[in-house]
N, C-alpha and C positions, 0 to 999 in steps of 0.2 A: 712676633706673635704666631704667625703662621707656621714658621720653623718649628717653634716649641709644640705647636699642635700636631705636626707631621711626626716629630720624635715621640710624642706621648702616645699618638694612636699606631704609631709603627707603620705608617704608610709611605710610599716611595716618592710622592709628588704631590703638589697642590691640587693637580687634577684628581687624584686618588682620594684625597682629603676632601674635595668637594662633592665626589661621587657618593662618599661613605655618608657625609652629612645629608645629601639629598635622600638616600635609601632610608636613613633612619627617620628623618622628618616626614619622609613620603607616606608612612604608615599612618601616623595620627592624621595626616592630611586626608588619607583615605575614610578614616572612620567619621571625620567631620563631615566629608561630602556625602557619605552615607545616611547620616543623621540628619542633614539639611532638608532634604536630600537634594542633590544636584548632579545630574548625569555628566555634564561637561567637566565640573570640578574633579568627579570621580575618574573619569576616563584619562584627564591629564595627570592626576596623581599617580594613577596605575602605571601610565606610560614612564613616569619618571622612576618609579621603583623598579620596574622591569629594566630599564636601560642602565640605571646605576648598578643594579644587582649583577647584570651581564657584564659590564664594564670591569667591575672589581673582581669577578670570578676570572676574566681573561687576563687581569693583570696578576693573579694569583695573590691577592691581598692578604696580608697577616689579619686585618681586621675581620674579613669574612671568616676566615678559619676559626677566629676566637669566638664569633657569635654562636656556633654550635656548641661551645662550652658553657653558654649561659642560656640554653634551651631556645636560641632564636636560629637555628639552623635552616639550610636552604628549605626543605620541605615544609617547616614551620611557617616561613614567610609566604610560600606559596599558598599554604592552607588559610593563613590569616586573611590574604588578600581575597580568596574565594568567598571566605564567610562573610567579609565584609560586603561582597557584592551580593549574596542572598540577603544582607540586613538592607542594602539600598533597594532591592527589589520590594522588600516587605513595606519599608518606607513610602515607597511610591504607590502602595496599594494594589500591588500585584500579587499578593499572598495567594489569592485564589485563581490566578492565571496559570495556564498550562506551562508557560516558559518557566515559571517559579519552580514547579515540580520537576521539570525537565533539568533545571539547573542542579538541583539538589542530587537528583539520580545521576547526572554526568558526573559530578565531583566525587561522588561515593564510588562510582565504576572506575573513575579515573585514578582514584587513591588505591583501589583494588588492584589495578593493573601495576601499581608500583613494587607490590611484593615479588610476584614472578620476574619482573625487570630487574629488580636488584639482585634476586636470587641467581638469575641466569648470568648476569655481569659478574658476579662474585666467582661463580662456578668456573666460568671461562678463565678468568685471571688466575684463579688457583691452579687449575689444570695445565696452564700454560706457564705456570712458574716452575723453572727447571731446578732440580735439586742440586745441580751444578751448572753454573753459566760459565761460558768460555769466550776466549778471543785467540785468534790465531792458532787454532786447533781444528783439524778437518774431522767433525763430526757427521757431516753430511753424507760421507760415504759409507758410514757405519750404521747409522739409524735414521728414520725417515721423521723429519720435523715438519710439519704442514705451515702453511703460511699463515701470519697473524690475521685476525679478523680486520676489516677495513677500519681504519683509524676512527672514521665518523661514527662507528657504533658504540666505541668503548671510550673514547676521550671524552671527559666530563659528561659521562653518561647521564648521570642523575640530573645535571642542570638541563641537558637537552630534553630528558623525558618530561620533566616538570614544565619546560616552557612550551610544550603542546598544548597546555591550557589556554594559551593565548588566543586561539581560534574561538574556543567557547566563550571567554570571558568577552571577546570583541563582539561576537555574534549576540550574546544576551544584553550588552549595553546598546546595540542597535535596535534590537527588538524592543527594550525598555523607552528607548526614544522615539520610535516609530509607531509604537502600540500594535506591533504586528509580531508573532511568534516565529515566522519563517526564518528570518536570519539567525534567531537563537538556536533553533534546531539543526540548521545547516552548521553553525559552528560547533554545536555539541556533537553532532555526527562526524566532523572532520577531527575534533580531539579524540573522541574515544576510538574513531577508526584509525588513525595514526598510532595511537598507544598501543592498540593491538597489533598492527604491522610491525611496530618496534619490537614488542615481544617476540613474534614470529620471526624476525630476522635474526634473533640471537640463537634460535633453538638449533639451527644445523652446526653450531659450533661447540656443542656438548655431546655429540655423538659422531660415531663412524671414524672416517679418515681424516677428519678435521681435528681430532684430539692428539695432541703429541704422546710419545711413548711415555711409560710410568717409569718412577725413580729407578727401580732395578735395572731396567733396560738401557736408560741413560748412564748410570753409574757403571755398567758394564762396558758400554761404549767408551767411557773415559778411560778405564782402566785397560782396554785393548790399545788405546791410543798411547798411554803411558809406556805400556809393554813395548811398543814399537819405537817410540822416540827415546826412551831410556834417559830421562833427565838426571843430570849428575849435581846441580847446584840449584837451590831453591831460594828465592827471596819470599819471606813470608811476612804478611802484613795483615793487622786488624786495627781498626780505629773508626773515628766519626768522619763525616763528610768534610769537615774542617781540618782533618788531619791528612787529606789525600796527597798534599805537597811532599809529606814525609816519605811516601812511596814513590812518587814521581821523580824526585831527585836521584833515584838509583837506577832509573830505567836505561839511561845511555850506559852506565857502567855494566848492567846485566847484558846489554847488546854486545860488549865488547870482550865478555868472558871467553876464555879458551875452552872451558867446559860447557856442555848443553845446558841452558839455562831454563828456568821455570819460575814463573810468579804464582804464588798462592794467596788469595785474598779471602777474607771471610765475610765481609759486607758488600751487598750489592751496591751500596751508595758509593762506596770505594771504587768499584768497577765502573760505575756510571761517570766517575770523575778521574778516571785513570787517564794520564795523558797518552798520545798515540806511541805505539811501541811495536817492534817486530818479534819481541819475546812472547812465547806462548804464555796464555793467562788463564788460571782456573780460580773461579770464585767458589767457594764451598761453605755456605751459611752454617750449615748442620755439622756439629761436632762429630756425630756418630759417622756421618758421611765421610769427614775428612779422615777419621781414623781407619775406615774401611778402603780408602784409597790405596793402590798398590805403588808405593813409593820406595820399593825396595833398592832401586839403583841409585837413589839419592844418596850422595856422601857428605854433602855441606849444605847446612841451613841457614841462612843469613836472617836476621832480625832486626827491623828498623825502629822498632819501638818496644817499650816494656809494657805489655798488656796482658791481661788475665788468660786470654785465649790462647797465648803463646804454649800454654800447657799442652793443648790438643796436639802439637807437633814435638814438642820437647820430650815427650813420652817415648818417641821412637829411638831406640838406642843404634840403630844400624848407621846413623848419620851423625856428624858432629854439628854442634850448635854455636853460633857465632853472634854476638850483639854488635852490630855496625853503626847503630843510632841513626840520627838524622840531622847531624850537625856537631861539630866540636867547639865547644865554650866552656865558660866557667860556671855555668848554671848548674843547680844541684842535680838535675836530671842526668848530667854527664857522669855522675858517681853514684848512681842508683844502687842501693845494696842488693837489689832484685838481680843485678848482673852476675851474681854468684852462681845462678842456675845454669850459665852458658860454659861450654868448654873453653871458649877463648872470647876475649873481648879485643876488637881492633879499634884503635885510634889513629887518627891522622899524623900525630908526632909525639915527641917526648913529653911535652905539656900534658897529653891525656894520661900517660903513664905515671907521671908525677901527682896528678890529680887523685888517682886512686890510691897512691902510696899515703897521701897526705890525709885523705878521707878515711882510710882504714876500715873499709866497709866489707873486707873479707875477700876481695878479689886478689889472687896471687900475681905477682910481678911476672912469674913464668907463664901465665896465661894471657897475657897482654902483647898484642902484636902490632907494630906500626905500619901502616900501609898508605899514608898519605891521605889525600881527598881527591878522588878521580874527578868529581863534579868541578873542580877548579881549573880543569886543563883549559878551557876556553878563554882564561885570563891571561892576557899578553904581558910580557916583561917591558921594561923602560930603561932607556939610556940616555934620556933627555928630551927636551922639547924639539921636534923637527925644526929645521931651518926655515925661516920665512913664515912661521906660525906663531901667533901668541898663545900663551899657556892657557890651558882650560882646567878650571877648577870645579869639581862636582861637589856640590851641597846635597847630602843625602841623609837628612835627619830621620831618626825613627819616631813613631807616634807617641802619645802621651801615656799610653797604658790604662789599666783600670784602677791602679790604686792612688792616683794623684800625687805620686812621688815627683818632685821638681826634677830629679836627676834623670828621669826616663827620656826626656827629649830637650833638645836645645831651642825647639822652634819658639817656645814662650817666651823666654828671658833672653835668648843670645840672637835668634834667628835673624832679626832686622839688622841688628850690629854686624853680623857676619856678612850678609849679603850687601849692605852698605858698603862696607869696606872693600869688598870684592869688586863691586861695579865701579868704585871710585878709585881703585889701585892705579898706580902710576910707577912703573910702566903698566899698560893695560894688561887685564886678563879676561877670559871668557868664562861666564858663569853658566853652569847647568845646574838646574834645581829639579831634583826628583825626590819628592816626598813620599813617605809611606802612605799606601792606599788607606789606612784607617785613620789618618790625621784628621782631627777635629770631630771624630764620631763620638768621644766622651767629653771632651772639654771644650766649651765655647771659647775660651781663650785661645787654645790651640788653633781652632778653626779661624778665627779672627786674624790671628798672626799669619797663619798660612795665606790667607787671602792678601793681607798687607806685603807679604814677600813676593807673591805672584805679581801684584801691581808694581812693585819696586823693579822686578826683573824685566817685566814687560816694558815699562817705561824707560828703563836703560837700554832694552834692545831698539826701542823705537828711536831713541836719540842716537844710537850708534850707526843706525841704517842711514841717517842723513850726515853723519861725520865724514868729510873727505878723507880722512886719515885711514879710514876702512874701506878698501876696495873688494868688490865681489865680481867673481867670474860669472856673469850674468848668463852667459850662453851654457856653460857647464850645470848651473843651477837649473835652467830650463830643460836641459836634457835629463837631469837626475830626476826632476818631478815627473816628466813623462815616462820613464822607466819605472818609477814608483807606482805610477797609476796603472802601468801594465802589469806589473807584478802583483798588485792588489787585486786586479780583476781576475787574474788567473788563480791566486789564491782562494778567492771567492768561488770560483768554479769549481776547483778541486773540493772545497769544503762542502760544497752543495751535493757533490756527487758522493761524498762519503756518509752523508747524513742518514741515520738508520731510521727508517719510519716504522719499522715493525716493533714488536715487543721483545722480551727477554729471550724468548725461545727462538725466534728469527734471527736476533742478533747473534745468538750462540752458533745458530747454522751457517750464517753467512759472515762469520767473523773473521775469516781469513784476511790477513793484511795484503795490501795491494803493493808490493815491493817497489815497482816502479813509481807509483803514485806518492809513496812515503819517502823515496829519495828525492823526487821532485820537489815535495813541499820543503824538505830540508834545504835543498839547494836555493829555492826561491827565497826563503827566509834569511838566508846569508846575503842574497843579493839585495833583498829589501833593506837590510841593515846598511849595507854599502851606498844604496841610492838616497836613504833617508839622510844620512850625515852629509852627501853631497847637494842635497836639495836647498841647502841654505849655507852661508858663509862660515867660515872657521872661526870667526871672530864674533858671530852673532850669539848673544845671550839666549838661553832657551829654557821654558818650564817644560817638564816632561813626565807626563802622567799616563797612566794605563799600563797595559802589559808590554806593549812595545814602544821604543826599543827596550830590550831587557836591560837589568841592572849591570850585567857583565859586559854588555855593548858600551854603556856608558862608562864602565871602568876603562875599556880599551881605548876610548878617544879622550880620556881625561890624564892630566899630568899630575894631579893630586886631587885630595878628597878631604872635605870637613864632613864628620858624621858624629855620632853618639854611640853609647855602649850597645852594641848589637851584633848580630852574625854579619852584618855588613861590613864592619871593621875588620872582622876576622877574614873575610873572605878578600877583601881588598889588600890585605897583607901579602896575598900571593903575587900580585903585581910588581912589588918591591918599590911602589911609588911612595913619595912623601905624603903623610897625611896628618889630620889634626882631629883631635876628639874634644868635645866640651864638656868641661866639669860644671854642669849646670846646677848640682847641688852644692857646689863650692866646698868640697871636703878637703881641698888642699891637693897640690900636685903629688907629693910623696904617697899620701893616703890613697889617692886615686889610682896610682901605678901599682901600689901594693895590692889593692884588691881587684884590679883588672889586668890580667896578663896582657890582653891584646894592646893595651896603650902604653906598653913600656918604651916603644920607639916612636911614639907620637909626639907631636907638638900639641901640649895641654893649653886650652883655651879656657879662660874665664868667660863670665857672660858679657863683659864688654867686648871680648874677641881682640883685646889690645895685642895679643900674641900673635896674631895672624900673619904679621910682617915675616916672622922667621919661617913660616911655612912657605911663603912666596919666594923667599930669598933662595931656599933650598930648590924650589923649582927652577928658578932662573938660572942659578949655577950650581948644578949637580956636584961639582968638584969641591965646592966649600959647604956641602951639605953635612952637618954635624951628626946628623942620626942615621946616616946612610949604612954604616957598619952594624950599628944596632938593629936596623930593620932586617938586614940579612940574617942575623943571629936569631931574631925573634922568628922570621918566617921558618928557618931550619926547625927551630923548637916547636912551633906550633904545628907546622904542616910537614915536616920531614924534609929530606934532601929532594933536589931536582932530579938526580939521576940515582938509579933508574926510575923512569917515570911513575906517577902513582899507579896508573893502570897495570903497569908491568908488577909493581910491589903487590897489588892486589891480587892479581892472578897466580902470582907465585904463593902468596898466602893461601888462596883457595886450593891450588896443587898440593901444598904441604899438608893441609888438614885433611885433605881427601886421602891421602896415604896413610894418615893417622886412622882414619875410620876404616879403610880396607884392612889395615893391620889388625885391628880391634876385631873385626867381622872374621876374619881368617882364623885368628885365635880362638874365638868363640866355636867356630866349626870344628876346630881340632879338639878343642875340650869336649864338645858334645860327642864327636866320633870316638875319642878315646873312652868316654864314660859308657858308651854304648857296647864297646869292645869287652869292657870289663865285666858288664852284665851277661854277655853272650859266653863269657870264657868259664 
């Protein structure tokens, strides 16, 4: 029942739900206490509403944001509480008392201060919002960008300003209880005085040297940097917060380009969710500002998504435009007719080329280039289970999706069968269970199945710990755990140093990457992964949730995988290891393989998972693996050849297209010069 209420109210925890209930019920309690009248009851109800409101704001509760949509926003809630205090005074017979009139005057003056306070806060934020926000670009040497105002002045400023009425409310209640106006007027003075000081503290940040330069100056500085840096290849991206992963997956590839790279983003929310990178980044929300940037040195523009704002860069004829996408799969998005607008479309392997041919959406075969998938470079190959170690099988089901299709995930109908057979396998195997982070967010059945699977894995792990057949190197595990603690402490320290406490303007000014720190973090993450896997026995079953260890790290310690139709399967194919995919919708093996290219070299499981033995046999004896040759062919078909490497193929494709762009530009200049000569002849 509580979980249902949490889901309906869209709050994050039982504590949040309780705070929301207390705040909502607190206001009727305030009215009742004012009508009775009862000063202690009013004070208690007021305290509850203050504390609950503050807690929900600190948690960023969705419910609090929704209240403003039904005319019950923050300022209205404070005003209602103050009006009920006036009602309490009237019901106590204090309507002719001086404190009554003082309270009315105080709250009128206090709300009068809200207007200049809100105006100043808005003005400061607007003036400090840069027309172009950057990372890894030196603008500080070109323009003066002042420090951001202290965080305590602007962070949740409306809430802080309104809470200043606490002094007046407390003082007035004390006066009502004691029958003396002194405490009330002290509280009134504190509230009005602090309100005035808050407004005055904001004034310096809207004048003089504390104001950032105007848009023209900032854009000129960016153009000056562009002229000096002379970027050659641009990764362009526009999208919502949830799509940030689509650009993040290309950051490492951009860092490995032979040409000078640049990343152009169109939304601030994407910049705020961009993973750490050494590549220069420019975020240009305004289309006009983007079109006025000097990108004359760029020869190749890469697009990771088909979105409307692409047109703002596609209009530039001096560069060649390429759709690289954000994954290679059988989804309809992989053959979007919009792709016709690009000069070329790059796919991982032959499969992508064939998809466009079959879809017949107007993309010419001559405009398709196979470049592999550079992101899959961390996935290691396989030549069998190392001697002395039992096989490891990764179960990585996808989530249930939004449409209720039983074929989306195996977790509901097949998950327990799969895990039961794996933990009971003879000879034994180790099970790693890594569910999709969205599992159970839509379907209660999926959530319940997930919890049962977790219980199965944990029970099997506990049983294996006490089994004398499985020996662990306790000394090595202790050392690995100590190393894990050391690495995590250092990563936390580095993360703390990198936290930007200022605003967008200050982040732009101070956004140069610390290369030494960046390299240390990358090294520590690799060391963390090694220490993590060494901190427990290679025979121990494990439930893995959260961002670390990453999916590809799980691939590398596994000898086989069971999953569903998703990009997880397509990526795992790069390892060459045996894998199984569950036909949860039970369409049949032939139809399942016909409809899904990525499963053509898989062991197909029914919901009973009775076919799982074939997968385990292939792992235990690779020489007798009947699908090994098919997996190799499928890997080449989907992802291209292993040699040259994917990043080499990618760099070659960039270089070839840059030559085409330069050839086109030289031809245009020649034609323009010839035309001018004819006019003067």
